[in-house]
Kinemage of the C-alpha trace (Angstrom):
@kinemage 1
@onewidth
@group {chain A} dominant
@subgroup {mainchain}
@vectorlist {calphas} color= white
{ca met a 1} P -27.867 16.881 -17.901
{ca lys a 2} L -26.146 19.058 -20.660
{ca ala a 3} L -22.338 18.116 -21.793
{ca ile a 4} L -20.317 20.074 -24.602
{ca val a 5} L -20.443 17.594 -27.376
{ca ile a 6} L -17.765 16.759 -30.021
{ca thr a 7} L -20.064 16.032 -32.935
{ca glu a 8} L -17.398 14.351 -36.008
{ca ala a 9} L -13.312 15.229 -35.648
{ca gly a 10} L -12.561 18.679 -36.646
{ca gly a 11} L -12.447 22.488 -35.901
{ca pro a 12} L -14.456 23.825 -32.374
{ca glu a 13} L -17.372 24.673 -34.251
{ca val a 14} L -18.048 20.730 -34.248
{ca leu a 15} L -18.473 21.321 -29.894
{ca gln a 16} L -22.210 21.240 -29.261
{ca leu a 17} L -24.348 21.644 -26.038
{ca arg a 18} L -26.498 18.954 -25.817
{ca glu a 19} L -28.510 16.619 -23.544
{ca val a 20} L -26.949 13.584 -21.823
{ca glu a 21} L -27.297 10.411 -19.502
{ca asp a 22} L -26.164 11.961 -16.243
{ca pro a 23} L -22.848 9.510 -15.054
{ca lys a 24} L -23.237 6.425 -13.185
{ca ile a 25} L -20.817 5.942 -10.149
{ca lys a 26} L -19.371 3.733 -9.199
{ca asp a 27} L -18.153 2.138 -5.029
{ca asp a 28} L -15.034 3.882 -5.404
{ca glu a 29} L -16.006 6.995 -7.032
{ca val a 30} L -17.663 10.559 -6.179
{ca leu a 31} L -20.098 12.055 -8.269
{ca ile a 32} L -19.239 15.447 -8.823
{ca arg a 33} L -21.848 18.581 -10.017
{ca ile a 34} L -19.135 20.615 -11.732
{ca ala a 35} L -19.316 24.478 -11.298
{ca ala a 36} L -16.505 24.607 -13.521
{ca thr a 37} L -13.726 23.462 -15.599
{ca ala a 38} L -10.930 24.300 -17.344
{ca val a 39} L -9.800 23.873 -21.164
{ca asn a 40} L -6.431 22.382 -21.995
{ca arg a 41} L -4.306 21.847 -24.947
{ca ala a 42} L -5.426 17.674 -25.025
{ca asp a 43} L -9.551 18.571 -25.569
{ca thr a 44} L -8.090 20.287 -28.536
{ca phe a 45} L -6.437 17.122 -29.448
{ca gln a 46} L -9.427 14.751 -28.502
{ca arg a 47} L -11.426 17.062 -30.757
{ca gln a 48} L -9.613 16.941 -33.161
{ca gly a 49} L -10.101 12.984 -33.174
{ca arg a 50} L -6.462 12.481 -32.287
{ca his a 51} L -6.651 12.075 -28.269
{ca pro a 52} L -8.902 9.888 -27.420
{ca pro a 53} L -9.929 9.145 -23.902
{ca pro a 54} L -8.519 6.120 -22.094
{ca lys a 55} L -11.407 2.781 -22.342
{ca gly a 56} L -13.531 3.743 -19.533
{ca asp a 57} L -13.644 7.211 -19.143
{ca ser a 58} L -16.203 9.823 -20.501
{ca glu a 59} L -15.997 10.583 -24.051
{ca tyr a 60} L -16.676 13.960 -23.007
{ca pro a 61} L -13.569 16.439 -23.157
{ca gly a 62} L -12.379 17.507 -20.125
{ca leu a 63} L -9.539 17.051 -17.828
{ca glu a 64} L -10.569 18.943 -14.648
{ca cys a 65} L -13.322 20.582 -12.805
{ca ser a 66} L -14.126 21.361 -9.616
{ca gly a 67} L -17.809 21.233 -7.761
{ca ile a 68} L -20.171 19.742 -4.965
{ca val a 69} L -19.877 15.941 -3.722
{ca glu a 70} L -23.374 14.866 -5.156
{ca ala a 71} L -23.769 11.447 -4.567
{ca val a 72} L -20.352 8.990 -2.752
{ca gly a 73} L -19.802 5.129 -3.733
{ca lys a 74} L -20.037 2.379 -0.661
{ca asn a 75} L -16.211 2.464 -0.606
{ca val a 76} L -15.776 6.240 -0.495
{ca his a 77} L -15.711 7.704 3.220
{ca arg a 78} L -13.235 10.555 2.634
{ca trp a 79} L -15.927 13.050 0.805
{ca lys a 80} L -19.358 13.341 1.770
{ca ile a 81} L -22.162 14.700 0.272
{ca gly a 82} L -21.790 18.747 -0.238
{ca asp a 83} L -18.670 19.381 0.322
{ca gln a 84} L -16.362 21.093 -2.244
{ca val a 85} L -14.019 19.657 -4.249
{ca cys a 86} L -11.543 19.961 -7.299
{ca ala a 87} L -10.706 16.723 -9.480
{ca leu a 88} L -8.232 15.437 -12.024
{ca val a 89} L -10.297 13.693 -14.684
{ca gly a 90} L -10.022 11.204 -17.596
{ca gly a 91} L -12.352 13.203 -19.302
{ca gly a 92} L -16.507 14.691 -18.896
{ca gly a 93} L -15.334 18.168 -17.141
{ca tyr a 94} L -16.917 19.525 -19.799
{ca ala a 95} L -20.766 18.601 -18.425
{ca glu a 96} L -22.683 18.841 -15.905
{ca lys a 97} L -21.899 15.976 -13.327
{ca val a 98} L -18.897 14.101 -13.761
{ca ala a 99} L -18.463 10.668 -12.158
{ca val a 100} L -14.662 10.241 -10.353
{ca pro a 101} L -12.345 8.118 -8.531
{ca ala a 102} L -12.350 9.161 -5.009
{ca ala a 103} L -9.064 9.252 -5.112
{ca gln a 104} L -8.456 11.566 -7.725
{ca val a 105} L -10.495 14.164 -5.674
{ca leu a 106} L -8.878 16.946 -3.403
{ca pro a 107} L -10.133 19.805 -1.754
{ca val a 108} L -11.334 23.299 -2.991
{ca pro a 109} L -7.485 25.092 -1.419
{ca ala a 110} L -8.008 27.782 1.071
{ca gly a 111} L -9.039 31.232 0.058
{ca val a 112} L -9.147 30.056 -3.414
{ca ser a 113} L -13.111 30.160 -5.116
{ca leu a 114} L -14.287 27.149 -5.935
{ca gln a 115} L -14.649 27.528 -9.847
{ca asp a 116} L -10.541 28.529 -10.050
{ca ala a 117} L -10.083 25.531 -8.356
{ca ala a 118} L -11.075 24.061 -11.733
{ca gly a 119} L -7.730 25.550 -13.582
{ca phe a 120} L -5.530 23.694 -10.530
{ca pro a 121} L -5.415 20.134 -10.922
{ca glu a 122} L -3.932 18.994 -14.179
{ca val a 123} L -1.154 22.064 -13.457
{ca ala a 124} L -0.633 20.616 -10.175
{ca cys a 125} L -0.213 17.107 -11.035
{ca thr a 126} L 1.430 17.519 -14.630
{ca val a 127} L 4.195 19.824 -13.096
{ca trp a 128} L 4.834 17.780 -9.804
{ca ser a 129} L 5.296 15.037 -11.626
{ca thr a 130} L 6.570 15.670 -14.038
{ca val a 131} L 9.767 18.494 -12.745
{ca phe a 132} L 9.661 16.851 -9.126
{ca met a 133} L 9.015 13.704 -8.769
{ca thr a 134} L 10.292 12.496 -11.643
{ca ser a 135} L 13.237 14.744 -12.358
{ca his a 136} L 14.184 16.126 -8.635
{ca leu a 137} L 14.101 19.666 -9.156
{ca ser a 138} L 15.752 20.896 -5.630
{ca lys a 139} L 15.794 24.421 -4.144
{ca gly a 140} L 19.214 25.679 -5.475
{ca glu a 141} L 19.119 24.503 -8.664
{ca thr a 142} L 17.623 26.493 -11.613
{ca phe a 143} L 14.646 25.579 -13.994
{ca leu a 144} L 14.139 26.902 -17.591
{ca val a 145} L 9.944 26.422 -18.809
{ca his a 146} L 9.767 26.850 -22.316
{ca gly a 147} L 5.759 28.669 -22.750
{ca gly a 148} L 6.351 30.488 -18.918
{ca ser a 149} L 2.646 32.199 -19.698
{ca ser a 150} L 0.566 29.428 -20.726
{ca gly a 151} L -1.436 27.480 -17.554
{ca ile a 152} L 2.300 25.081 -16.705
{ca gly a 153} L 4.147 27.439 -17.453
{ca thr a 154} L 2.356 30.046 -15.472
{ca phe a 155} L 2.069 27.550 -11.989
{ca ala a 156} L 5.686 25.568 -12.190
{ca ile a 157} L 7.427 29.897 -12.505
{ca gln a 158} L 5.450 29.678 -8.938
{ca leu a 159} L 5.657 26.210 -7.462
{ca ala a 160} L 9.306 26.612 -8.682
{ca lys a 161} L 10.184 29.683 -6.489
{ca tyr a 162} L 8.702 28.715 -3.628
{ca his a 163} L 10.839 26.173 -3.628
{ca gly a 164} L 13.914 28.107 -3.808
{ca ile a 165} L 14.673 27.487 -7.291
{ca lys a 166} L 15.837 30.469 -9.836
{ca val a 167} L 13.535 30.482 -13.068
{ca phe a 168} L 14.179 30.579 -16.645
{ca ile a 169} L 10.764 31.029 -19.270
{ca thr a 170} L 10.911 31.703 -22.325
{ca ala a 171} L 7.760 33.759 -24.355
{ca gly a 172} L 6.824 35.271 -27.646
{ca ser a 173} L 5.527 38.874 -26.198
{ca asp a 174} L 6.448 41.632 -24.059
{ca glu a 175} L 3.129 41.465 -22.470
{ca lys a 176} L 3.780 37.774 -21.603
{ca leu a 177} L 7.502 38.122 -20.905
{ca ala a 178} L 5.973 41.129 -17.837
{ca ala a 179} L 3.337 38.656 -16.998
{ca cys a 180} L 6.351 36.055 -16.042
{ca lys a 181} L 8.087 38.420 -14.598
{ca asp a 182} L 5.392 39.182 -12.106
{ca leu a 183} L 4.682 35.667 -11.153
{ca gly a 184} L 8.250 35.856 -10.138
{ca ala a 185} L 10.407 35.265 -12.728
{ca asp a 186} L 13.911 35.460 -12.584
{ca val a 187} L 15.090 35.592 -16.349
{ca cys a 188} L 12.514 36.463 -19.101
{ca ile a 189} L 13.854 35.328 -22.487
{ca asn a 190} L 11.949 36.683 -26.023
{ca tyr a 191} L 12.110 32.980 -28.455
{ca lys a 192} L 11.697 35.445 -30.838
{ca thr a 193} L 13.883 37.476 -30.858
{ca glu a 194} L 16.715 35.822 -28.582
{ca asp a 195} L 18.615 32.889 -28.837
{ca phe a 196} L 17.687 31.489 -25.707
{ca val a 197} L 20.676 28.913 -25.600
{ca ser a 198} L 22.955 32.449 -25.037
{ca arg a 199} L 21.224 33.846 -23.156
{ca val a 200} L 20.828 30.869 -20.434
{ca lys a 201} L 24.944 30.436 -20.827
{ca glu a 202} L 25.301 34.273 -20.205
{ca glu a 203} L 23.381 33.820 -17.144
{ca thr a 204} L 24.679 31.211 -15.192
{ca gly a 205} L 27.849 31.343 -16.276
{ca gly a 206} L 28.365 29.053 -18.811
{ca lys a 207} L 26.889 25.926 -16.805
{ca gly a 208} L 23.322 25.830 -17.994
{ca val a 209} L 20.573 24.928 -16.144
{ca asp a 210} L 19.436 21.892 -14.359
{ca val a 211} L 15.776 21.308 -15.417
{ca ile a 212} L 14.021 22.037 -18.163
{ca leu a 213} L 10.784 21.392 -19.504
{ca asp a 214} L 9.519 21.561 -23.314
{ca asn a 215} L 6.538 21.476 -24.719
{ca ile a 216} L 8.194 22.275 -28.636
{ca gly a 217} L 10.160 19.068 -28.686
{ca gly a 218} L 12.104 18.252 -31.870
{ca ser a 219} L 13.132 21.700 -33.091
{ca tyr a 220} L 14.476 22.498 -29.515
{ca leu a 221} L 16.468 19.054 -28.346
{ca gln a 222} L 19.405 19.691 -30.024
{ca arg a 223} L 19.202 23.369 -28.169
{ca asn a 224} L 17.886 22.509 -25.044
{ca leu a 225} L 20.989 20.601 -24.591
{ca glu a 226} L 22.983 22.943 -25.391
{ca ser a 227} L 21.418 24.697 -22.707
{ca leu a 228} L 21.701 22.120 -19.074
{ca asn a 229} L 23.989 21.839 -17.484
{ca phe a 230} L 25.751 18.418 -16.123
{ca asp a 231} L 23.756 16.119 -14.305
{ca gly a 232} L 20.562 18.388 -16.050
{ca arg a 233} L 17.442 16.414 -17.177
{ca leu a 234} L 15.323 17.547 -19.812
{ca phe a 235} L 11.370 16.725 -19.136
{ca ile a 236} L 9.678 16.665 -22.518
{ca ile a 237} L 5.767 17.078 -22.276
{ca gly a 238} L 4.535 18.578 -26.008
{ca phe a 239} L 5.934 18.328 -29.027
{ca met a 240} L 4.677 21.330 -31.042
{ca gly a 241} L 7.956 21.662 -32.748
{ca gly a 242} L 7.973 18.052 -34.668
{ca leu a 243} L 8.251 14.506 -33.664
{ca val a 244} L 11.183 13.668 -35.079
{ca ala a 245} L 14.936 15.386 -34.682
{ca glu a 246} L 18.423 14.403 -34.641
{ca ile a 247} L 21.310 15.666 -31.822
{ca lys a 248} L 25.191 15.255 -31.324
{ca leu a 249} L 25.379 12.838 -28.643
{ca gly a 250} L 28.192 13.291 -27.683
{ca ile a 251} L 27.017 16.554 -25.170
{ca val a 252} L 24.148 14.071 -23.616
{ca leu a 253} L 27.474 11.385 -23.246
{ca ala a 254} L 29.760 13.800 -22.050
{ca lys a 255} L 27.661 15.831 -19.063
{ca arg a 256} L 25.493 12.732 -18.123
{ca leu a 257} L 22.457 13.768 -19.362
{ca thr a 258} L 19.534 12.914 -19.005
{ca val a 259} L 16.338 13.182 -21.386
{ca gln a 260} L 12.721 12.306 -20.456
{ca ala a 261} L 9.684 11.810 -22.040
{ca ser a 262} L 6.170 11.077 -21.372
{ca glu a 263} L 3.001 10.619 -24.471
{ca tyr a 264} L -0.542 11.131 -23.784
{ca thr a 265} L -1.755 8.376 -26.314
{ca gly a 266} L -4.526 6.344 -24.557
{ca ser a 267} L -1.583 3.957 -23.248
{ca val a 268} L 0.540 3.938 -20.586
{ca phe a 269} L 3.818 4.261 -22.130
{ca asp a 270} L 6.482 6.621 -19.951
{ca leu a 271} L 10.056 6.597 -21.524
{ca ile a 272} L 12.695 7.583 -20.061
{ca ile a 273} L 15.959 7.489 -21.743
{ca thr a 274} L 19.692 7.663 -19.194
{ca phe a 275} L 22.451 7.678 -21.396
{ca arg a 276} L 25.545 8.549 -19.230
{ca tyr a 277} L 28.701 9.051 -19.798
{ca tyr a 278} L 31.454 5.248 -20.466
{ca glu a 279} L 34.493 6.184 -22.589
{ca pro a 280} L 34.212 3.147 -24.612
{ca phe a 281} L 30.882 4.724 -26.240
{ca lys a 282} L 32.509 8.087 -26.060
{ca ser a 283} L 35.556 7.130 -28.043
{ca arg a 284} L 33.750 4.914 -30.471
{ca phe a 285} L 30.787 7.329 -31.354
{ca gly a 286} L 32.235 10.966 -30.491
{ca asp a 287} L 30.029 13.953 -31.778
{ca thr a 288} L 28.257 12.407 -34.360
{ca ala a 289} L 25.740 13.135 -35.350
{ca leu a 290} L 23.168 10.533 -34.563
{ca ser a 291} L 18.850 10.058 -34.551
{ca leu a 292} L 18.343 10.738 -30.989
{ca thr a 293} L 15.080 8.409 -31.853
{ca val a 294} L 12.556 8.940 -28.375
{ca leu a 295} L 10.152 11.374 -30.692
{ca tyr a 296} L 10.517 8.281 -33.742
{ca phe a 297} L 9.974 5.664 -31.268
{ca leu a 298} L 7.329 6.578 -29.967
{ca his a 299} L 5.637 7.557 -33.730
{ca cys a 300} L 7.032 3.847 -35.162
{ca val a 301} L 5.177 2.215 -31.506
{ca his a 302} L 1.447 4.452 -31.465
{ca ser a 303} L -0.379 4.858 -34.712
{ca thr a 304} L 0.407 7.886 -36.449
{ca ser a 305} L -2.774 9.772 -35.833
{ca gln a 306} L -2.324 10.081 -31.721
{ca leu a 307} L -0.481 13.564 -30.819
{ca ile a 308} L 2.224 12.587 -28.004
{ca val a 309} L 1.303 15.603 -25.442
{ca ala a 310} L 0.430 17.072 -21.601
{ca ala a 311} L 2.971 14.288 -19.467
{ca gly a 312} L 0.571 11.337 -19.997
{ca leu a 313} L -1.803 12.197 -16.755
{ca arg a 314} L -4.235 10.842 -18.689
{ca ser a 315} L -3.014 7.401 -19.611
{ca arg a 316} L -1.749 6.383 -16.427
{ca ser a 317} L -3.669 3.791 -14.460
{ca pro a 318} L -5.450 4.909 -11.930
{ca glu a 319} L -2.824 3.565 -8.708
{ca asn a 320} L -0.358 6.081 -10.283
{ca lys a 321} L -2.975 8.397 -10.268
{ca ala a 322} L -3.837 8.307 -7.282
{ca leu a 323} L 0.108 8.790 -6.063
{ca ile a 324} L 0.274 11.389 -7.710
{ca val a 325} L -3.036 13.436 -6.648
{ca ser a 326} L -1.538 12.644 -3.247
{ca glu a 327} L 1.621 14.057 -3.702
{ca val a 328} L 0.155 17.005 -5.070
{ca glu a 329} L -1.802 17.873 -1.845
{ca lys a 330} L 1.256 17.162 0.233
{ca asn a 331} L 3.503 19.349 -0.845
{ca val a 332} L 2.095 21.578 -3.005
{ca trp a 333} L -1.850 22.585 -2.058
{ca pro a 334} L -0.025 24.359 1.357
{ca ala a 335} L 1.539 26.370 -1.250
{ca ile a 336} L -1.400 27.498 -2.460
{ca ala a 337} L -3.123 27.752 1.127
{ca ala a 338} L -0.675 29.586 2.037
{ca gly a 339} L -0.501 31.930 -0.929
{ca lys a 340} L 2.391 31.864 -2.717
{ca ile a 341} L 0.517 30.145 -5.749
{ca lys a 342} L -1.933 31.666 -7.324
{ca pro a 343} L -4.300 31.172 -9.595
{ca val a 344} L -3.705 32.392 -12.752
{ca val a 345} L -6.892 33.214 -15.697
{ca tyr a 346} L -7.433 34.395 -18.747
{ca lys a 347} L -10.552 34.598 -19.511
{ca tyr a 348} L -13.715 32.425 -18.443
{ca phe a 349} L -16.919 31.579 -21.016
{ca pro a 350} L -20.382 29.604 -20.087
{ca leu a 351} L -19.787 25.816 -21.365
{ca gly a 352} L -21.424 27.112 -24.179
{ca glu a 353} L -18.829 28.896 -25.537
{ca ala a 354} L -16.390 26.087 -26.159
{ca val a 355} L -15.865 26.439 -28.866
{ca glu a 356} L -15.109 30.183 -28.115
{ca ala a 357} L -13.077 28.859 -25.844
{ca his a 358} L -11.034 26.629 -27.755
{ca gln a 359} L -10.263 29.369 -30.399
{ca leu a 360} L -8.834 31.348 -27.964
{ca ile a 361} L -6.934 28.521 -26.478
{ca glu a 362} L -5.797 27.558 -30.301
{ca ser a 363} L -4.910 31.330 -30.930
{ca ser a 364} L -1.932 30.908 -28.101
{ca lys a 365} L -2.840 34.593 -27.157
{ca his a 366} L -3.785 33.585 -23.883
{ca ile a 367} L -1.359 34.623 -20.920
{ca gly a 368} L -2.379 31.570 -18.002
{ca lys a 369} L -5.373 29.451 -17.608
{ca ile a 370} L -9.101 29.648 -20.069
{ca val a 371} L -12.068 28.095 -17.129
{ca leu a 372} L -15.200 27.230 -18.241
{ca leu a 373} L -18.221 27.790 -16.051
{ca val a 374} L -20.689 25.540 -15.943
{ca ser a 375} L -22.952 26.250 -12.308
C-alpha cells in the first residue's frame, strides 16, 4: 500500500508518499481501506518529532479516517466486510489501509458522505470527552471556546447549541467570526481587537461563563479564570500560548473553580486539579500570586521535547477510547444524523499533497477541517 512517511523530523517537506507494507490485523481489529483522513495539529507535532505514536500503533501520521471494511479479526462480530465506517486511530490515517480496534470504529453517520465522515471521529471524541463527559456542560449553561473557527471549535459550537447552551467564541478575523456566527455561536469575539474577559463579563451580567475549552494555555490562564462563573470549569487542550503560567489562586478558591488538562505525550497522564473554597486556605494565602504548576508539573514529569495537545485521546488506553467512542455514538451521532451538526471542511487535498495540507493548517488560515482524499 501507499502511505505518507515522515522521513525525518522537520517541516512539511519531510512528508513523502511511499510504498510500504500492508498492516496486519489482530483478532479484535478490523482492516479499513481508507477513503479519506483529516489533518490535525497533532499530526504536525508528530512530523516535528514531538509527538510519537504510542507503542504498537502505526508509525504513519493520521488520527482519524473513513473507508470500507476490508477484513475483520475472528473476535469481531459487529462489523463485516463492505461496511462504510469511520474510526479513531492511534496513527496510520495517512495511508491506503489501517488496522483499528473494532471498538474504535463508528458507522458513517446518516446523511454524511464517506469522505466528510473522516473529519468527525477526532473532534467528536475530543469535544464530548472533555466538555461533556468531564466538565459536565449542561443545558442552560454558558460555554466559551477559544479558536472557534478551528476543527474542534466549529464542531463544539454545533454540539453545544444542540444541547441548548449559549456559546461564546474567540477568533482572529471577521471571516472567521462570521463563520462561527453562521454555525450558531451567540457571542463572537475578535481576540485581536477586543478583551474577551470584558466582553464575557458584559454579556453575562458580570457572572462569567460556566465552561471554557482552551487551546492557548499559559498566556490565557489568568484571563480564563477571570472569565469563569462560580463553580466554573476550565479544560485546557493545547498550549499555543506557553507551558507555564502564574496566577492569583484567590480567584480559584473564592469561585470554586476547576482547572482540567490532558496531555498527549505518548503515556496516559490526565491531570485534573480542583481547588475548592476552604476558609483556612484563603486566610493563609489570600490573593498572593503563586505559580499554578499544572503546566510546569507536566513539563517536569515528561521530556521537554514533548508537546501537550488535544486532550490526550491518542495516549488513552484501548478501554478508555472504546468508552469514549461508545458514548459519542450514543450521544453525538444522532445529532449528526438529524442534520444538527454538519461537517465543516475548508479544503480537500489528495493524499500525495500532504505537504500542502500541513502548510495550510500551520498557516491557521483555514476554517474547520482539512481533509486528505486517499481513494
